[in-house]
Backbone as CSV, one residue per row, in Angstrom:
resi,resn,N_x,N_y,N_z,CA_x,CA_y,CA_z,C_x,C_y,C_z
1,MET,-62.982,55.548,-44.570,-63.653,54.364,-43.811,-63.318,52.997,-44.176
2,TYR,-63.366,52.704,-45.632,-63.050,51.484,-46.036,-61.590,51.073,-45.934
3,ARG,-60.743,52.142,-46.033,-59.288,51.911,-45.871,-58.860,51.479,-44.629
4,GLU,-59.473,52.016,-43.651,-59.085,51.604,-42.164,-59.426,50.404,-41.761
5,SER,-60.662,49.749,-42.230,-60.890,48.470,-42.004,-60.081,47.289,-42.784
6,ALA,-59.568,47.805,-44.152,-58.640,47.062,-44.794,-57.467,46.835,-44.091
7,VAL,-56.953,47.975,-43.526,-55.697,47.926,-42.696,-55.878,46.949,-41.560
8,THR,-56.994,47.105,-40.873,-57.227,46.333,-39.700,-57.298,44.866,-40.009
9,VAL,-57.986,44.384,-41.191,-58.009,43.109,-41.564,-56.554,42.558,-42.004
10,ALA,-55.757,43.508,-42.588,-54.410,42.935,-42.955,-53.487,42.834,-41.721
11,VAL,-53.703,43.584,-40.597,-52.867,43.454,-39.432,-53.309,42.168,-38.741
12,VAL,-54.597,41.888,-38.790,-55.000,40.759,-38.247,-54.450,39.566,-38.789
13,LEU,-54.677,39.354,-40.226,-54.074,38.452,-40.902,-52.692,38.060,-40.801
14,LEU,-51.895,39.210,-40.733,-50.422,38.962,-40.591,-50.111,38.657,-39.335
15,THR,-50.611,39.129,-38.318,-50.387,38.678,-36.883,-50.701,37.123,-36.646
16,THR,-51.819,36.726,-37.342,-52.201,35.325,-37.227,-51.300,34.577,-37.767
17,ALA,-50.710,34.958,-39.148,-49.791,34.215,-39.690,-48.405,34.043,-38.919
18,LEU,-48.117,35.157,-38.430,-46.883,35.230,-37.605,-47.007,34.208,-36.293
19,ILE,-48.095,34.158,-35.786,-48.451,33.160,-34.596,-48.285,31.932,-35.147
20,ILE,-48.904,31.516,-36.162,-48.808,30.126,-36.692,-47.449,29.684,-37.010
21,VAL,-46.599,30.611,-37.496,-45.198,30.277,-37.908,-44.485,30.026,-36.726
22,VAL,-44.549,30.906,-35.576,-44.040,30.751,-34.371,-44.346,29.335,-33.849
23,ALA,-45.572,29.032,-33.680,-45.989,27.767,-33.156,-45.562,26.616,-33.835
24,LEU,-45.472,26.656,-35.320,-44.832,25.508,-36.130,-43.395,25.406,-35.635
25,LEU,-42.725,26.436,-35.595,-41.158,26.369,-35.232,-41.050,25.790,-33.855
26,ALA,-41.833,26.269,-32.901,-41.843,25.664,-31.453,-42.143,24.192,-31.515
27,GLY,-43.190,23.709,-32.206,-43.357,22.397,-32.502,-42.282,21.544,-32.966
28,ALA,-41.753,22.033,-34.030,-40.605,21.394,-34.750,-39.482,21.224,-33.802
29,ALA,-39.120,22.398,-33.169,-38.033,22.287,-32.251,-38.375,21.186,-31.123
30,ALA,-39.533,21.155,-30.529,-39.861,20.084,-29.515,-39.633,18.775,-30.024
31,GLY,-40.165,18.555,-31.351,-40.115,17.216,-31.943,-38.648,16.756,-32.124
32,LYS,-37.817,17.851,-32.629,-36.308,17.553,-32.852,-35.727,17.146,-31.551
33,LEU,-35.876,18.033,-30.511,-35.325,17.701,-29.250,-35.805,16.317,-28.635
34,ALA,-37.059,15.928,-28.884,-37.511,14.774,-28.420,-36.905,13.573,-29.201
35,ARG,-36.718,13.734,-30.404,-35.852,12.747,-31.152,-34.566,12.532,-30.803
36,MET,-33.911,13.721,-30.456,-32.381,13.717,-29.937,-32.374,13.212,-28.667
37,ASP,-33.597,13.111,-27.827,-33.370,12.365,-26.611,-33.737,11.071,-26.550
38,GLY,-33.989,10.479,-27.722,-34.224,9.204,-27.936,-35.583,8.691,-28.061
39,ALA,-36.452,9.587,-28.141,-37.965,9.166,-28.111,-38.310,8.634,-29.630
40,THR,-39.307,7.753,-29.577,-39.766,7.320,-30.847,-40.508,8.376,-31.705
41,TYR,-40.581,7.946,-32.957,-41.279,8.945,-33.877,-42.741,9.391,-33.342
42,PRO,-43.573,8.486,-32.896,-44.815,8.795,-32.402,-44.955,9.697,-31.250
43,THR,-43.939,9.352,-30.305,-43.841,10.119,-29.093,-43.328,11.572,-29.372
44,ALA,-42.234,11.781,-30.377,-41.844,12.999,-30.665,-42.909,13.876,-31.349
45,LEU,-43.667,13.207,-32.245,-44.852,13.856,-32.839,-45.883,14.421,-31.838
46,THR,-46.114,13.491,-30.834,-47.013,13.907,-29.797,-46.589,15.074,-29.019
47,ARG,-45.184,15.217,-28.622,-44.628,16.320,-28.035,-44.719,17.538,-29.049
48,ALA,-44.394,17.442,-30.194,-44.419,18.398,-31.048,-45.844,18.951,-31.191
49,ALA,-46.993,18.089,-31.311,-48.344,18.631,-31.339,-48.727,19.286,-30.048
50,ALA,-48.166,18.849,-28.913,-48.581,19.374,-27.592,-48.116,20.841,-27.501
51,THR,-46.926,20.971,-28.028,-46.260,22.164,-28.151,-46.912,23.072,-28.943
52,PHE,-47.277,22.817,-30.088,-48.019,23.683,-31.060,-49.298,23.997,-30.511
53,ALA,-49.947,23.175,-29.808,-51.328,23.548,-29.233,-51.082,24.577,-28.002
54,ALA,-50.041,24.260,-27.353,-49.678,25.177,-26.247,-49.405,26.701,-26.680
55,VAL,-48.648,26.794,-27.747,-48.395,28.125,-28.272,-49.602,28.874,-28.783
56,ILE,-50.386,28.025,-29.445,-51.709,28.631,-30.051,-52.607,29.070,-28.815
57,THR,-52.741,28.198,-27.839,-53.482,28.452,-26.685,-53.094,29.677,-26.061
58,LEU,-51.699,29.720,-25.717,-51.092,31.089,-25.115,-51.489,32.254,-25.861
59,ALA,-51.300,32.180,-27.323,-51.647,33.443,-27.958,-52.991,33.734,-27.830
60,THR,-53.948,32.781,-27.844,-55.398,32.972,-27.831,-55.601,33.698,-26.515
61,THR,-55.053,33.348,-25.276,-55.170,33.743,-24.096,-54.773,35.259,-24.016
62,MET,-53.650,35.427,-24.614,-52.996,36.741,-24.581,-53.834,37.820,-25.444
63,ALA,-54.435,37.349,-26.461,-55.324,38.198,-27.431,-56.525,38.614,-26.654
64,GLY,-56.920,37.674,-25.799,-58.236,37.806,-25.055,-58.080,38.718,-23.945
65,ALA,-56.837,38.642,-23.302,-56.423,39.601,-22.105,-56.316,40.961,-22.690
66,LEU,-55.554,41.071,-23.913,-55.282,42.456,-24.468,-56.653,42.943,-24.957
67,ALA,-57.494,42.229,-25.550,-58.852,42.793,-25.938,-59.623,43.223,-24.772
68,ALA,-59.623,42.481,-23.745,-60.311,42.967,-22.476,-59.751,44.308,-21.912
69,LEU,-58.402,44.472,-22.000,-57.753,45.637,-21.483,-58.011,46.888,-22.429
70,LEU,-58.150,46.705,-23.592,-58.261,47.777,-24.643,-59.686,48.134,-24.883
71,ALA,-60.507,47.227,-24.470,-62.067,47.595,-24.727,-62.571,48.410,-23.556
């Protein structure tokens, strides 16, 4: 019983870490592309932050939809 819950916690933590890494990479890419397009640093940072937030929001929405389907 204890081992199953530990595995579940480990899977949740690893999935969360993977989502955060993907969101950071997407944000960094958006910021870099904005800078290459000639945007100022504050504008590029704003675009990177918006992309990061969008990826996190999408992951949360997908997790909610999957939880509703599996429950």
